[in-house]
C-alpha positions in Angstrom: 123.8 66.5 90.2 125.7 69.1 92.3 122.5 71.2 92.7 120.6 68.1 93.9 123.4 67.5 96.5 123.2 71.1 97.7 119.4 70.8 98.0 119.7 67.6 99.9 122.2 69.2 102.3 119.8 72.1 102.8 116.9 69.7 103.6 119.1 67.8 106.1 120.2 71.0 107.8 116.6 72.2 107.9 115.5 68.8 109.5 118.3 69.1 112.1 117.1 72.7 113.0 113.5 71.4 113.4 114.7 68.4 115.5 116.7 70.7 117.8 113.7 72.9 118.3 111.5 69.9 119.1 114.1 68.5 121.5 114.3 71.9 123.3 110.5 72.0 123.4 110.4 68.5 124.9 113.0 69.4 127.5 111.1 72.5 128.5 107.9 70.6 129.0 109.3 68.0 131.4 107.1 67.5 134.5 110.0 66.8 136.9 111.4 70.3 136.5 109.7 72.9 138.7 107.9 75.6 136.7 109.4 79.0 136.4 107.4 82.1 136.2 105.8 82.4 132.7 108.3 79.9 131.3 105.9 77.3 129.8 103.9 79.0 127.0 106.4 81.8 126.3 109.3 79.4 125.7 107.2 77.0 123.6 105.9 79.9 121.6 109.4 81.3 121.1 110.6 77.9 119.9 107.9 77.5 117.3 108.4 81.1 116.2 112.1 80.4 115.8 111.3 77.2 113.8 109.0 79.2 111.5 111.7 81.7 110.9 114.2 79.0 110.1 111.7 77.4 107.7 111.0 80.7 106.0 114.7 81.4 105.7 115.2 78.0 104.2 112.4 78.6 101.6 113.9 82.0 100.7 117.3 80.4 100.1 115.7 77.8 97.8 113.7 80.4 95.9 116.7 82.8 95.5 118.8 79.9 94.2 116.1 79.0 91.6 115.8 82.6 90.5 119.6 82.9 90.0 120.0 79.5 88.2 117.2 80.3 85.8 118.2 83.9 85.1 114.8 85.3 86.2 115.6 89.0 86.1 112.9 91.7 86.8 111.0 89.2 89.0 108.5 90.8 91.5 107.3 89.7 94.9 103.8 90.0 96.4 105.2 90.7 99.9 103.9 87.3 101.2 106.7 85.2 99.8 105.5 84.5 96.3 107.7 85.7 93.4 106.3 86.1 89.9 107.0 87.5 86.5 104.4 88.3 83.8 105.2 89.0 80.1 103.4 89.3 76.8 100.7 91.6 75.5 97.5 91.8 77.4 94.4 91.1 75.2 91.9 92.0 77.9 91.5 92.8 81.5 93.0 90.9 84.4 90.6 88.6 86.2 89.4 89.2 89.8 87.8 86.9 92.5 84.7 85.2 91.3 85.7 85.2 87.6 85.8 81.9 85.7 89.0 81.3 83.7 90.5 78.6 81.5 94.2 78.0 81.9 97.1 76.0 80.4 99.9 75.6 82.9 102.6 73.3 84.4 103.4 72.8 88.0 106.9 71.8 88.9 109.1 71.4 92.0 112.3 73.5 92.2 114.3 70.6 90.8 112.2 70.5 87.6 110.0 67.5 88.6 106.7 67.9 86.7 103.8 67.5 89.1 100.7 68.7 87.1 100.0 69.8 83.6 97.0 71.3 81.8 97.4 72.2 78.1 95.3 74.1 75.6 93.6 70.8 74.5 92.8 69.8 78.1 92.9 73.0 80.0 92.1 73.6 83.7 88.8 75.5 84.3 88.4 77.3 87.6 86.7 80.1 89.3 89.2 82.4 91.0 88.5 82.7 94.8 86.8 79.4 95.2 90.1 77.9 96.5 89.9 74.7 94.4 93.6 75.3 93.7 96.4 76.6 95.9 96.3 80.2 97.1 99.5 81.0 95.3 98.3 79.7 91.9 95.0 81.7 92.2 97.0 84.8 93.2 99.3 84.4 90.3 96.3 84.3 87.9 95.2 87.7 89.3 98.4 89.2 87.9 98.0 88.3 84.3 95.5 88.9 81.5 94.6 86.8 78.5 97.5 86.9 76.0 100.1 87.0 78.7 102.3 84.3 80.2 103.7 84.1 83.8 105.9 82.2 86.1 105.1 82.1 89.8 107.4 80.7 92.5 105.1 79.8 95.5 106.4 79.1 99.0 104.8 76.2 101.0 102.5 78.4 103.0 100.8 79.5 99.8 101.1 76.0 98.2 100.4 72.6 99.7 102.1 73.5 103.0 103.1 70.9 105.6 101.0 68.1 104.1 102.0 68.2 100.5 99.8 66.4 97.9 99.9 62.7 98.1 102.9 61.1 96.4 103.1 63.9 93.8 104.2 66.9 95.9 106.2 66.4 99.1 105.4 68.4 102.3 107.1 71.8 102.6 107.7 72.1 98.8 108.3 75.3 97.0 106.2 75.2 93.8 106.9 76.7 90.3 103.8 77.5 88.2 104.3 78.3 84.6 101.1 79.7 83.0 101.4 79.6 79.2 97.8 80.5 78.3 94.7 81.9 79.9 91.3 83.0 78.5 87.8 83.6 79.7 85.4 80.8 78.6 82.8 81.6 75.9 79.5 82.4 77.6 
């Protein structure tokens, strides 16, 4: 319960930062104020860059908290904000773009809310690189081979972004993919 409260407080603070940025932007674009040299686009651009930095910092805080709470040591990052860990013995080569795979996985929000699931009886079939799933999920699959399992913590810009996914995944959500099984389909 305390974790949910902290998460709510972070969401409220994030919303306040965004609101302040939007108010500043609205004040700078008033037509009754005489324009200053190069002030219009540069200031708006700086405001949006600042809002993006705040959003990224907020996501990083959420991800770091999840990693700590779940004891995910030896976790790697891809340099674009996704964190992942792969374990188990590889029973083949890792896939690459254009390869068809069959996967069992769960997709959760950071608070543990289950959003999607595919198991070994009803697995998900996809061709990597076709972008039928999120960029983060497909990139996670490129890091593991059949016989291995993985967890991937995907920031919003590699997930469902500012739009979310209907009523299931809210906008700006950090996603947690847990891949429990992957294989190549029989030809």
